[in-house]
C-alpha positions in Angstrom: 77.8 73.5 70.6 78.3 74.5 66.9 77.7 70.2 65.6 75.1 69.4 68.1 71.1 69.6 66.3 69.3 73.2 66.5 65.7 72.0 66.8 62.6 75.1 67.9 61.8 75.7 71.9 57.9 74.9 70.8 59.0 71.3 69.8 60.8 70.9 73.4 58.1 72.5 75.0 55.3 69.9 72.6 57.1 67.2 75.1 56.0 69.3 78.5 54.9 66.2 80.9 54.2 68.0 83.9 53.1 71.3 85.1 52.4 72.5 88.7 53.6 74.6 91.4 55.3 73.9 94.6 56.0 76.2 97.0 55.0 79.5 94.7 57.1 78.5 92.3 55.9 77.3 88.6 57.5 74.0 87.9 57.4 72.9 84.2 59.1 69.7 83.0 59.9 68.8 79.3 60.6 65.2 78.4 61.5 64.9 74.8 62.1 61.8 72.9 65.5 62.3 71.4 67.0 64.9 73.6 65.7 64.3 77.4 64.8 65.4 79.9 64.6 69.1 80.9 63.0 70.8 83.9 62.7 74.8 84.6 60.9 76.1 88.0 60.3 80.0 87.9 59.0 82.6 91.0 57.6 85.3 89.3 58.2 88.6 91.5 56.1 90.7 88.9 59.2 92.9 87.5 61.8 90.0 88.2 61.9 86.4 87.0 64.3 83.9 89.1 64.4 79.9 86.9 66.4 77.1 88.2 66.9 74.7 84.6 68.3 71.4 85.4 68.6 69.2 81.7 70.1 65.7 81.9 69.8 65.4 78.2 71.2 61.8 75.1 73.1 64.5 74.0 74.1 68.6 73.4 71.6 70.7 71.4 70.9 74.0 70.4 67.2 75.4 70.7 65.8 78.2 68.7 64.2 80.4 71.4 61.3 83.6 69.7 61.2 85.0 72.5 62.0 88.8 72.6 64.9 89.6 75.4 65.0 93.2 74.9 62.7 94.2 77.5 64.5 92.5 80.6 68.4 92.6 81.7 70.1 88.7 82.0 71.7 87.2 84.9 73.3 84.3 84.4 74.5 81.3 86.1 75.7 78.1 85.8 76.2 75.9 88.3 76.9 73.1 85.9 77.9 72.3 83.0 77.4 74.4 79.8 75.5 77.1 78.4 75.4 79.6 75.7 73.1 82.7 74.2 73.9 82.9 70.6 72.7 86.0 69.4 72.3 86.5 65.8 71.7 90.5 65.0 74.2 91.8 67.5 77.2 88.6 66.7 77.2 88.0 70.6 77.8 84.3 71.8 78.1 84.2 75.3 78.9 81.2 76.4 78.7 79.9 80.1 81.0 76.8 82.1 80.2 75.3 85.2 80.6 77.5 87.9 80.6 80.9 86.1 78.4 83.8 85.6 77.4 86.7 83.4 75.0 89.6 82.8 73.6 90.4 79.8 71.6 92.5 77.5 70.6 92.3 73.9 68.2 93.9 71.8 66.4 90.8 70.2 63.5 88.9 69.4 65.6 85.3 70.1 68.7 83.7 70.7 69.5 79.9 70.3 70.0 77.9 73.2 73.0 75.5 73.1 72.5 73.7 75.8 74.9 71.0 76.9 73.9 67.3 78.0 73.5 68.1 82.0 73.3 70.8 84.0 72.4 73.3 86.0 71.7 76.7 85.9 70.1 80.2 87.3 68.9 82.9 85.5 67.4 86.1 86.8 65.8 88.4 84.3 64.7 92.0 85.3 62.9 94.6 83.9 64.8 96.9 81.9 63.4 100.0 83.1 62.9 98.7 86.8 67.4 97.4 86.5 68.2 100.7 84.9 66.5 102.8 87.8 67.7 100.7 90.7 71.2 102.0 89.0 72.6 105.1 90.9 74.9 107.9 88.6 77.5 108.4 91.3 80.1 105.6 89.5 80.6 106.2 86.6 80.7 102.2 85.6 76.7 102.7 86.4 76.6 105.7 84.8 77.8 104.2 81.4 75.9 100.6 82.3 72.9 103.0 82.6 73.2 104.6 79.2 73.9 101.9 77.4 71.1 99.5 78.8 68.6 103.1 78.3 69.8 103.9 75.0 69.4 100.1 74.0 72.9 98.6 73.0 74.3 95.6 73.4 75.4 95.4 77.1 78.2 91.8 77.4 81.1 92.5 80.1 82.1 88.1 79.4 81.9 85.8 81.6 82.5 86.0 85.1 84.4 82.7 88.3 81.7 82.3 90.9 82.8 83.1 94.3 83.4 79.8 96.5 80.3 82.1 98.8 78.5 82.9 95.3 77.8 79.8 95.4 77.7 78.5 98.6 74.5 81.4 98.4 73.0 80.1 95.5 
């Protein structure tokens, strides 16, 4: 989505048309006059936040998000459409196509979120310290993951395919 226009998140957020609580989820709906509709449902669990995003945009757009991401490990799941998170300082581009997922840890203070015209995704972010403490030390893969995140080094193994059972569960 390199050719799409880039706007600040604050500009998109300025066009919030609804904020409410529904069944424990906070619901935010935004309707930008130029770019279109973006709905976010969020469940906060202290050490973890779970989001559902659905959008119907007039065209693809890149949204500059200035929020630090270093305090959380991110699990992103694309059910439909295409999304991408681009981190300038670490030169990481984490693209997600339909029915794909990835996990990542990037110690940066912002990113650009590339959004296709229509998408549906689930995003789970877990406190970095909590996540590290959940990782066991008995297997080499978890020890490497633990070290990388503890030392605040980029962790991004790439995009993976969702199984049918995973889609059913989500």
